[in-house]
Steps between C-alpha positions, in 0.01 A plus 500: 500500500584259218608601150172393332289709737726803465486486118121474501474785749736708284283453190182585691659810655607621155139461381384696805740788426384507138140526618600801709633680195876476557719529190732216388802699618340566838400136541855391416636729773250369755566139412870551575397600852252212517774251407726636776217473751417143400870410516507632857187301591659179370824570687306557823272200431190719519167486317373825345148445639631463857710817510440747784580867551810404701620269223490791257707706742761224484493514119558875518791447742643235265482752214670769709786263584555452127562877472168583333387862552191597699342644186545171314368302796193721494451396137547136604222528756263661252550196275455263795178682592373451144591131526292458815217699345502234229490221761211681670308512174558127457373450859822321594555735794262702718715810565788674327806491732668781303221755549652677801864470396672840489860543389662772708757726344349480151398834354121524476279728301287750687170337587178698502182463698281341236166661422215254458301483177198670656725782625633557149144512364403745775786735410379518143128519573529769770757717324353852454425631149391854582753672271635434152839416649348251743325324210839460333659379823229238555573351157867482600408341834301234314812399306681465831240294688390273213803470272781571749676728251826663612517878546758542222282295265201721577707802402583351159152383402354666192139523388554247221613243758138479615298257287147603594324264256691203637487626859877464534811704572838450333779557752832540322811328630841645577857405586403349836141401439288310250205645314156341520144537376263521796124472533312797645211449740159579349452811715853614409412492131211740560714732716782490245262570213367805681851613592648480150201651318391764753723550804837507326385749230371724779840484668662604171274804477552612858731790575831387653532580872838665455595760242819322390307186410411524133249285321659209315354229284564162655374146449571411862200346672542701819550874451467819699293813450554654158632170368846547647716200587420437864729324748348156549660485847302809601172344385573171677608674822183711508291192422659311791425791736130477412510120515633517858192698599295198388734242653774622742705181445577602140870583470588550134457368146760225557291361786193491275697324225634245752142439619378443143784258419444310826131470409590368154725233653194351669316463168766439233821305463838669520547524124165675457573742784845570357331612177235712674760668721737566211788328680800414286602219735272254673710534816362855529148356503594231747629760744142622548411160648681624812243777537224241502681280753570797731134603484390149588742482794373836633144373476585181688681695773207740531242231564725229645779682688785284623607502861 
């Protein structure tokens, strides 16, 4: 690879990363890795477009010999995978040699079995609304399956965070997360309207189930009978129990959030998904790409088993 080609490729790769929503700081970090990779290609007299899976294993071994940690090498290979995604988009290669690379020894986040979009819709549509509490819980479930809101965020939502006229919800940020304004689905707006104006007032007027629970005035969106401050974890746990009766593969609220974020990654760039997910760092968003890759590999193995 000559210097002219590498400079042109560098500029084009930077443009590609910008189109994917990476910040300037994040791009700078990734370009440092890119420069090291290109330097290795030149040293080995290799062309980027001709690289194979085994060649990348040699690059990883080269990095290990330099004393680079497994965790950092994992980051290297994520950048390399992005680079070959860019070459794929430009139709300069036919397959990404970094797709199946896995760095052993690097700590990985827990991966969840991803629920498909139609499964998320089914959870919401089939959720029972026979009691006043179930009507409340279905509204909460909607915020899980369509907005991917965290459990702790659900517990802090107040009625004035719901903008019914605009059909939006204002999710406040915190120390470890960013706030965001999110669009509600059309059917959610109707359910939310009914909940705030009818269901929630009925909950406030209901007699508390236990004698020691006294009626309190609260602006929290999700409340218990008599208006008392209800444990959001209890509501979510009970909601998940009912959701499992609809779909036994449902595990918990974190799995649903992971499924929603994975779905977003197929429709939006990383920067947009970072905003929707409320991630402070784009690396948090990028980690959910692993869920998508694992799901794809499982699908391939299911229909095209090896050996």
